[in-house]
C-alpha positions, 0 to 999 in steps of 0.5 A, spaced: 257 886 646 263 888 650 266 884 655 271 887 660 275 884 665 280 889 670 286 886 674 292 889 677 289 892 684 291 891 690 294 894 697 300 899 696 303 904 701 302 911 700 307 914 694 307 907 691 305 905 684 300 900 681 298 899 674 291 897 672 289 893 666 283 892 663 282 886 658 277 887 652 273 882 648 267 881 643 266 887 639 272 890 635 277 893 640 279 899 636 271 901 635 270 904 641 273 909 647 274 907 654 274 910 660 276 908 668 272 910 673 272 909 681 268 908 687 270 909 694 266 907 700 260 911 701 261 915 695 258 916 688 262 913 682 267 918 679 271 919 673 278 918 673 281 918 665 278 916 658 281 915 652 279 915 644 279 909 640 286 911 637 289 913 643 291 920 640 286 923 645 286 922 653 282 926 658 284 925 666 280 928 672 284 934 676 285 929 682 289 924 678 292 929 673 300 928 673 300 922 677 295 917 673 296 915 665 291 912 661 293 908 655 291 902 650 294 897 646 289 895 640 294 890 638 293 886 645 285 889 646 287 892 653 287 898 656 291 900 662 291 905 668 298 907 670 298 910 677 304 913 681 304 917 687 298 914 690 294 917 696 290 914 701 284 918 698 285 914 691 282 908 695 276 905 691 274 900 686 276 901 679 272 900 673 273 900 666 268 902 661 266 902 654 263 907 650 261 904 643 256 910 641 262 915 640 269 912 639 272 919 638 270 922 645 274 921 651 268 922 655 267 924 663 260 922 663 258 915 666 252 915 662 256 915 655 258 908 657 255 902 655 259 896 658 262 896 664 267 891 668 266 888 675 271 892 678 278 891 681 280 894 689 285 899 690 287 900 697 292 905 699 295 905 706 298 911 709 
């Protein structure tokens, strides 16, 4: 079992920055990969970024590459999403998720993730 709790969301103006955090508990933290996903109102949930158990491999969606950066601190059982140059289209609920079946892959596929957090709202005003 893995429990995930996101934090750090809020309201920010376009061009601003936010840092999301995801605190993990339960299963040994460095035994699984982690991803960030988001869901905007009226849209399907989509991939944002993912990172392998070691942090050596990351994967970012084209829409956020160069603006968002995923990282993890295995000593603090935490995953982060640094979001810079935010745009109104980044407005969504952001979720972190754990892939316990294959810790070596930074997967874009939601079906590969077994555990999900409750989400944190990010709102970017124009």
